[in-house]
C-alpha positions in Angstrom: 15.7 84.7 -106.6 12.2 83.1 -107.6 9.3 82.5 -105.4 8.7 79.4 -106.7 11.3 76.7 -106.3 12.0 73.9 -108.8 13.7 70.7 -108.9 16.0 70.9 -112.5 18.2 68.7 -113.6 21.4 69.3 -115.2 23.1 67.1 -117.8 26.5 68.2 -119.3 26.9 70.1 -115.6 30.7 70.1 -115.9 32.2 73.1 -118.0 30.4 75.2 -120.1 26.3 75.7 -121.3 26.3 73.0 -118.2 27.9 74.5 -116.1 27.0 78.0 -116.7 23.6 76.9 -116.1 23.8 75.3 -113.1 25.3 78.5 -111.6 21.7 80.5 -112.8 19.7 78.4 -112.0 20.5 77.8 -108.6 21.6 81.8 -108.3 17.4 81.7 -109.1 16.6 79.9 -106.4 16.2 76.4 -108.3 17.7 72.6 -106.4 20.0 71.8 -109.0 21.2 68.5 -110.2 24.6 68.2 -112.1 24.9 65.2 -114.0 28.1 64.4 -116.4 30.8 62.0 -116.8 33.8 64.1 -114.6 32.5 64.1 -111.2 35.8 66.0 -109.4 34.2 69.0 -111.8 30.5 68.4 -110.6 32.1 68.0 -107.0 33.6 71.7 -107.2 30.6 73.1 -109.0 28.3 71.7 -106.4 30.8 73.0 -103.3 30.3 77.0 -105.4 27.2 76.8 -105.2 25.9 75.9 -101.4 28.7 78.2 -101.0 26.9 80.7 -102.6 23.9 79.8 -101.0 22.5 77.5 -103.2 21.3 73.8 -103.0 22.9 71.4 -105.5 23.5 67.8 -105.9 25.5 65.5 -108.8 26.1 62.3 -109.9 27.9 60.6 -112.6 25.9 60.3 -116.1 26.8 58.7 -118.9 23.7 60.6 -121.5 24.5 57.4 -124.4 23.3 54.7 -121.0 19.7 54.7 -120.9 19.7 53.0 -117.7 22.0 55.6 -116.5 19.9 58.1 -117.1 16.7 56.4 -115.3 18.2 56.3 -112.0 19.7 60.1 -112.4 16.2 60.3 -112.8 15.2 58.7 -109.9 17.9 59.7 -107.7 16.1 63.6 -108.2 13.3 61.9 -106.8 14.5 60.3 -104.0 16.2 63.6 -103.0 14.0 66.0 -103.7 10.1 63.8 -104.3 9.5 65.4 -108.2 11.3 66.3 -111.7 10.2 69.4 -112.8 13.2 70.5 -115.6 15.0 69.0 -117.8 18.1 70.8 -119.7 19.0 68.0 -121.8 22.9 70.0 -122.5 24.7 67.5 -123.3 26.9 67.2 -126.8 29.8 67.2 -128.0 30.9 68.1 -131.4 33.7 66.5 -133.5 34.4 68.6 -136.9 35.5 66.6 -139.5 34.4 66.5 -143.3 32.2 63.7 -144.3 35.0 62.0 -146.9 37.8 61.2 -144.3 35.0 59.1 -143.0 35.3 59.3 -139.3 32.7 57.3 -138.8 33.4 56.5 -135.1 32.7 60.0 -134.7 29.9 60.1 -136.6 27.5 57.3 -134.5 29.5 59.5 -131.0 28.0 62.2 -132.4 24.1 60.7 -132.6 25.4 58.8 -129.4 25.5 61.6 -127.0 23.7 64.3 -129.5 20.6 63.0 -130.4 20.4 59.2 -128.4 21.4 62.0 -125.4 18.3 63.9 -125.9 15.9 60.6 -126.7 16.7 59.1 -123.0 16.5 62.2 -121.5 12.4 63.0 -122.6 12.1 59.1 -121.8 13.0 58.9 -118.6 11.6 62.4 -117.4 8.7 62.6 -119.5 6.1 59.6 -117.9 7.4 61.5 -114.7 6.6 65.2 -115.1 3.0 64.1 -117.1 2.4 62.1 -114.0 2.7 64.3 -111.4 0.7 67.0 -113.9 3.9 69.3 -115.5 7.2 70.1 -116.0 9.7 71.4 -118.8 12.1 69.8 -121.0 15.3 72.5 -122.7 17.4 70.6 -124.7 19.9 72.3 -125.9 20.7 72.5 -129.9 22.5 75.4 -132.1 23.3 77.5 -134.4 23.8 74.2 -136.5 20.2 73.0 -136.8 19.1 75.7 -138.7 22.4 75.7 -141.6 24.8 73.2 -142.1 28.7 74.7 -143.0 31.2 72.2 -144.3 32.5 69.2 -142.0 29.9 70.2 -139.5 26.8 68.1 -141.7 27.1 65.1 -139.2 27.2 67.9 -136.2 23.9 69.4 -138.0 22.4 66.7 -138.9 21.7 66.1 -135.2 21.1 69.4 -134.3 18.3 69.1 -136.8 17.3 66.6 -135.2 17.2 68.0 -131.9 15.7 71.0 -133.2 13.0 68.6 -134.7 11.9 66.9 -131.8 11.6 69.5 -129.0 9.4 70.5 -131.4 7.3 67.6 -132.3 6.8 66.7 -128.6 6.0 70.1 -128.1 2.9 69.6 -130.8 2.6 66.3 -128.6 2.6 67.6 -125.4 0.5 71.4 -125.7 -1.1 72.2 -122.4 1.0 69.5 -120.6 4.7 69.4 -120.8 6.0 72.9 -121.7 9.2 72.3 -124.2 12.1 74.8 -124.9 14.5 74.7 -127.5 17.5 77.3 -127.2 20.3 77.3 -130.2 23.5 79.2 -129.0 25.8 80.8 -131.9 29.8 80.8 -130.9 29.9 80.0 -127.0 32.7 79.9 -124.9 32.8 76.8 -124.2 35.1 73.0 -124.4 33.0 72.4 -127.0 35.8 72.8 -129.6 38.3 70.6 -127.4 37.4 67.2 -129.6 37.7 68.0 -132.8 39.9 65.7 -133.9 40.2 66.6 -137.8 42.9 69.5 -137.8 41.8 71.5 -140.9 38.6 71.7 -138.8 40.2 72.7 -135.8 42.5 75.4 -137.2 38.8 76.3 -139.2 37.5 76.5 -135.9 39.5 78.7 -134.3 38.4 81.5 -136.6 34.9 80.4 -136.2 35.4 81.1 -132.6 37.1 84.4 -132.6 33.2 86.3 -132.1 31.8 84.5 -129.2 29.8 85.1 -126.9 30.0 83.7 -122.3 27.9 80.5 -121.4 26.5 82.9 -118.8 24.4 84.3 -122.1 22.8 81.1 -122.7 22.5 79.7 -119.1 20.2 83.5 -118.9 18.0 82.6 -121.5 18.2 79.2 -120.5 17.2 80.7 -116.8 14.6 83.4 -118.9 12.6 80.4 -120.4 12.7 78.2 -116.6 11.3 81.6 -115.1 7.8 82.0 -116.4 4.8 81.5 -115.0 3.2 77.8 -115.9 0.6 79.4 -119.3 3.3 80.7 -121.2 5.3 78.3 -122.6 9.4 79.5 -124.7 9.5 77.4 -127.3 12.3 79.1 -129.2 15.5 80.7 -128.4 18.4 81.9 -130.6 21.1 83.2 -128.8 24.1 84.6 -131.7 27.4 87.7 -131.1 26.1 90.5 -131.3 29.0 91.0 -134.0 28.5 87.8 -136.1 26.8 87.5 -138.8 26.0 83.2 -138.7 
């Protein structure tokens, strides 16, 4: 357990990496506000954390709505008086070849994966600067380093998250810590959003070797646990048996 409890916000906390991160950081002694659209899952997760002796609350959150994200941050301040860390984790991955022209899915990825991160930054950055420090953790992907067929738009969004994180780091040096965590294949529900049959079948093979979501949560926990003068900027976590 950490000696200094922080107030941590986690988006996309109802499953996968977000759920594992909430569990890990609550176990470390932090106070965690969890956000997602599936509040019934968040309620169960909050109960699980409380039963283990942790402190957590939850709120329905749509990261594509900037006002909703601002209200999410305000809820943490109202309850605990500050915001020390935000983990911008919410994401979707409806892969398909560009030739399928699934424009609605492209826009959904842009809205959640890019605008959602920007909304998180916009809502927390003024708060953190006013209180004299903070930590923004953005969850990208190994797709931020490479492009594969059917994943052009998804990879573009993750390239954007990595670029935004680096730009924010340079602009905030000495003030706000910035970490981008890029998971490789991870056990999660992310692939459930793939509607294209070919991409869905290809993903079954691609995901045959995966790390548990807790491995990504551990990486986030490591970055969050560092002293204020240490800024862990980039972490890439892949399955040991994967070449990608």
